[in-house]
C-alpha positions as CSV (number, residue, x, y, z in Angstrom):
1,X,55.5,138.6,-8.3
2,X,57.2,136.8,-5.4
3,X,60.0,134.8,-6.7
4,X,60.5,131.6,-4.6
5,X,63.7,129.6,-4.4
6,X,65.5,131.7,-7.0
7,X,68.5,129.9,-8.5
8,X,71.4,132.1,-9.3
9,X,74.3,130.6,-11.3
10,X,77.2,132.5,-12.7
11,X,80.4,131.8,-14.6
12,X,83.3,133.7,-16.1
13,X,85.4,133.0,-19.3
14,X,83.9,131.6,-22.5
15,X,85.0,128.5,-24.3
16,X,84.2,126.9,-27.7
17,X,85.3,123.4,-26.8
18,X,83.3,120.5,-25.4
19,X,85.3,120.2,-22.1
20,X,82.8,119.5,-19.3
21,X,84.6,122.2,-17.3
22,X,83.9,124.8,-19.8
23,X,81.6,127.7,-18.9
24,X,79.7,127.3,-22.2
25,X,80.0,125.6,-25.5
26,X,79.2,127.0,-28.9
27,X,78.3,124.9,-32.0
28,X,77.8,126.4,-35.5
29,X,74.3,125.6,-36.6
30,X,71.2,126.8,-38.6
31,X,68.1,127.9,-36.7
32,X,66.7,124.9,-34.8
33,X,63.1,123.8,-34.7
34,X,62.9,123.4,-31.0
35,X,59.5,122.5,-29.5
36,X,58.0,120.4,-26.9
37,X,56.8,116.9,-28.0
38,X,53.3,116.5,-26.6
39,X,52.7,113.0,-27.9
40,X,52.1,110.3,-25.2
41,X,50.2,107.0,-24.9
42,X,47.0,107.6,-22.8
43,X,44.2,105.4,-23.9
44,X,40.9,107.2,-24.7
45,X,39.0,107.7,-21.4
46,X,35.6,106.2,-20.8
47,X,33.9,109.3,-19.3
48,X,30.1,109.1,-19.0
49,X,27.4,111.7,-18.8
50,X,25.5,111.8,-15.6
51,X,21.7,110.5,-15.9
52,X,19.3,113.2,-17.0
53,X,17.4,112.9,-13.6
54,X,20.4,112.7,-11.3
55,X,21.0,116.4,-10.8
56,X,18.4,119.3,-10.7
57,X,20.8,122.2,-11.7
58,X,23.0,122.8,-14.7
59,X,25.2,125.4,-16.4
60,X,26.7,125.9,-19.7
61,X,30.4,126.6,-20.6
62,X,32.0,127.2,-24.0
63,X,35.7,126.2,-24.0
64,X,38.0,127.5,-26.7
65,X,41.0,125.3,-27.4
66,X,44.1,127.3,-27.2
67,X,46.7,127.6,-30.1
68,X,49.2,125.0,-28.6
69,X,46.6,122.3,-28.3
70,X,44.6,123.1,-31.5
71,X,47.0,121.5,-34.1
72,X,46.8,118.2,-32.2
73,X,43.0,118.1,-32.1
74,X,41.0,115.5,-34.0
75,X,37.3,114.4,-34.1
76,X,38.1,111.8,-31.5
77,X,38.8,114.5,-28.8
78,X,36.6,114.5,-25.7
79,X,36.3,117.0,-23.0
80,X,34.6,116.6,-19.6
81,X,34.0,118.6,-16.4
82,X,34.2,117.0,-13.0
83,X,32.8,118.1,-9.7
84,X,33.9,116.3,-6.5
85,X,35.6,113.6,-8.7
86,X,32.5,112.7,-10.7
87,X,31.8,113.4,-14.4
88,X,29.1,116.1,-14.8
89,X,29.2,116.6,-18.6
90,X,31.0,115.8,-21.7
91,X,31.5,117.3,-25.0
92,X,32.9,116.5,-28.6
93,X,34.7,119.2,-30.5
94,X,33.1,121.8,-33.0
95,X,35.4,123.4,-35.6
96,X,34.6,126.8,-36.8
97,X,35.4,127.9,-40.4
98,X,38.3,130.0,-39.2
99,X,39.8,126.8,-37.6
100,X,38.9,127.7,-34.0
101,X,38.1,124.5,-32.0
102,X,35.5,124.8,-29.2
103,X,33.6,122.6,-26.8
104,X,30.2,123.3,-25.4
105,X,29.7,121.6,-22.0
106,X,26.4,121.3,-20.3
107,X,27.4,120.8,-16.6
108,X,25.0,119.1,-14.1
109,X,25.0,119.5,-10.4
110,X,23.0,119.7,-7.2
111,X,21.8,123.0,-5.8
112,X,23.9,122.5,-2.8
113,X,27.0,122.3,-4.9
114,X,26.7,125.8,-6.0
115,X,30.2,127.4,-5.8
116,X,31.9,124.1,-5.7
117,X,35.3,123.8,-7.5
118,X,35.3,122.3,-11.0
119,X,38.1,120.4,-12.8
120,X,38.3,120.4,-16.6
121,X,39.7,117.2,-18.2
122,X,40.5,117.0,-22.0
123,X,41.7,114.1,-23.9
124,X,43.7,115.2,-26.9
125,X,43.3,112.3,-29.4
126,X,46.2,113.7,-31.6
127,X,48.7,113.6,-28.8
128,X,47.1,110.6,-26.9
129,X,47.3,112.6,-23.7
130,X,44.9,113.8,-21.0
131,X,45.3,117.4,-19.8
132,X,43.7,118.7,-16.5
133,X,43.0,122.2,-15.6
134,X,41.9,123.0,-12.0
135,X,41.7,126.7,-12.5
136,X,38.0,126.7,-13.7
137,X,35.3,129.1,-12.4
138,X,33.1,127.4,-9.7
139,X,29.9,125.7,-10.4
140,X,27.2,128.4,-11.1
141,X,23.8,126.9,-12.1
142,X,21.8,128.4,-14.9
143,X,24.6,130.6,-15.9
144,X,26.1,130.8,-19.5
145,X,29.6,132.0,-19.5
146,X,29.6,135.4,-21.3
147,X,33.0,134.7,-22.9
148,X,34.6,131.5,-24.1
149,X,36.9,130.1,-21.5
150,X,40.3,129.2,-23.0
151,X,42.1,126.0,-21.9
152,X,45.4,127.0,-20.6
153,X,48.5,124.9,-20.6
154,X,50.4,127.5,-18.8
155,X,50.5,127.5,-15.9
156,X,47.3,125.9,-14.5
157,X,47.2,122.8,-16.7
158,X,49.0,119.5,-15.9
159,X,49.2,116.5,-18.2
160,X,49.9,112.8,-17.9
161,X,53.4,113.3,-19.6
162,X,54.3,116.4,-17.7
163,X,52.6,116.6,-14.3
164,X,54.9,119.4,-13.1
165,X,56.2,122.8,-14.4
166,X,58.5,125.6,-13.5
167,X,57.9,129.2,-14.3
168,X,61.5,130.1,-15.3
169,X,63.1,133.5,-15.9
170,X,66.6,133.5,-17.6
171,X,68.5,136.7,-17.2
172,X,71.2,137.5,-19.7
173,X,73.7,140.3,-18.9
174,X,73.7,143.7,-20.6
175,X,76.9,142.8,-22.4
176,X,77.0,139.5,-24.3
177,X,79.4,137.8,-26.7
178,X,76.7,137.9,-29.3
179,X,74.2,140.5,-30.6
180,X,70.6,139.7,-29.4
181,X,68.1,139.8,-32.3
182,X,64.5,139.0,-32.9
183,X,65.6,135.7,-34.6
184,X,67.3,134.2,-31.6
185,X,65.7,131.3,-29.8
186,X,66.0,130.2,-26.2
187,X,65.0,126.8,-24.9
188,X,65.4,124.6,-21.9
189,X,66.3,121.0,-22.2
190,X,66.3,118.0,-19.9
191,X,68.9,115.7,-21.6
192,X,68.1,116.0,-25.3
193,X,64.4,116.7,-24.8
194,X,63.0,120.1,-25.2
195,X,60.9,121.0,-22.1
196,X,60.2,124.7,-22.6
197,X,60.6,127.7,-24.8
198,X,61.5,131.0,-23.4
199,X,60.7,134.4,-25.0
200,X,61.4,138.0,-24.3
201,X,58.9,140.7,-23.5
202,X,59.1,142.8,-26.6
203,X,58.1,145.9,-24.6
204,X,60.6,144.9,-21.9
205,X,58.3,145.7,-19.1
206,X,59.6,142.7,-17.3
207,X,63.3,142.0,-18.1
208,X,64.5,138.5,-19.0
209,X,63.6,135.6,-21.0
210,X,60.5,133.8,-19.5
211,X,58.9,130.4,-20.1
212,X,57.2,127.4,-18.6
213,X,59.5,124.3,-18.2
214,X,57.7,121.0,-18.0
215,X,58.8,118.1,-15.9
216,X,58.0,114.4,-15.4
217,X,59.7,114.2,-12.0
218,X,60.6,116.6,-9.2
219,X,64.0,118.1,-9.3
220,X,65.0,117.1,-12.9
221,X,68.4,118.5,-14.1
222,X,68.1,121.0,-17.0
223,X,70.3,123.2,-19.2
224,X,69.7,126.2,-21.3
225,X,70.3,126.3,-25.1
226,X,70.5,129.6,-27.0
227,X,70.4,130.0,-30.7
228,X,72.2,133.2,-31.8
229,X,71.3,134.4,-35.3
230,X,74.2,136.8,-35.3
231,X,76.7,134.2,-34.5
232,X,75.0,131.4,-36.6
233,X,75.1,128.8,-33.8
234,X,73.9,127.3,-30.6
235,X,75.3,128.3,-27.0
236,X,74.8,125.7,-24.3
237,X,75.2,127.3,-20.9
238,X,76.9,125.5,-18.1
239,X,76.6,124.3,-15.4
240,X,73.2,122.6,-15.6
241,X,70.6,123.3,-12.8
242,X,67.8,121.4,-11.0
243,X,64.2,122.6,-11.8
244,X,62.4,123.5,-8.6
245,X,58.8,123.1,-10.0
246,X,58.0,126.6,-8.6
247,X,59.2,129.9,-9.6
248,X,62.8,130.1,-10.6
249,X,65.4,132.4,-12.0
250,X,68.6,131.5,-13.8
251,X,71.2,134.3,-14.1
252,X,73.8,134.1,-17.0
253,X,77.1,136.0,-16.8
254,X,80.1,135.9,-19.2
């Protein structure tokens, strides 16, 4: 992968005080419950089905809601597919016995629109937020997708609350003042708001902690927080850095 606009930040000695000039701070703490707050205040949209005689072609698509959005789903959810800015089909949710949430969309279009780009819009009633996924297969009339298409928050989807995201890699050095364990947690914050959770590749095929960090505006200032189970506390690495809303790498040294 081509890493664009990589950010490299480094510092030397450690510190346990709260002086703004310190290279990191450490605070004793129990394991935190860091997570992104997806709740917002979008009103329910008034999406409408096209008339039955407006388009001569159609296709079906089964959409499987992913595990991040599933806990926020309610019977008031609505999903729609758009082509050229117009609604071409809507669906309400179906809940399977195993808890899976799916939407079956009948998408309408004209024959000359075959191959046109489609855009999936999903209103999550539980979070009161609209998610948009433009990474959808093109309009293919009379074709039932063989496999359910999963709505992805990462990285194609944007949302009303967080229209931007940064694919971030955080690199820890080989030698750290703490012992890295499976119980450790890394998150990226803007102010006191969690904007992304980073995780390690367990097989270490690709080194570093990776995660998608969501932004409301371009160039927001963020910082990394790291819970060390071995030390029983939270490290905050300094200095903070600006999210580039592209691909970014943050290098930690001690």
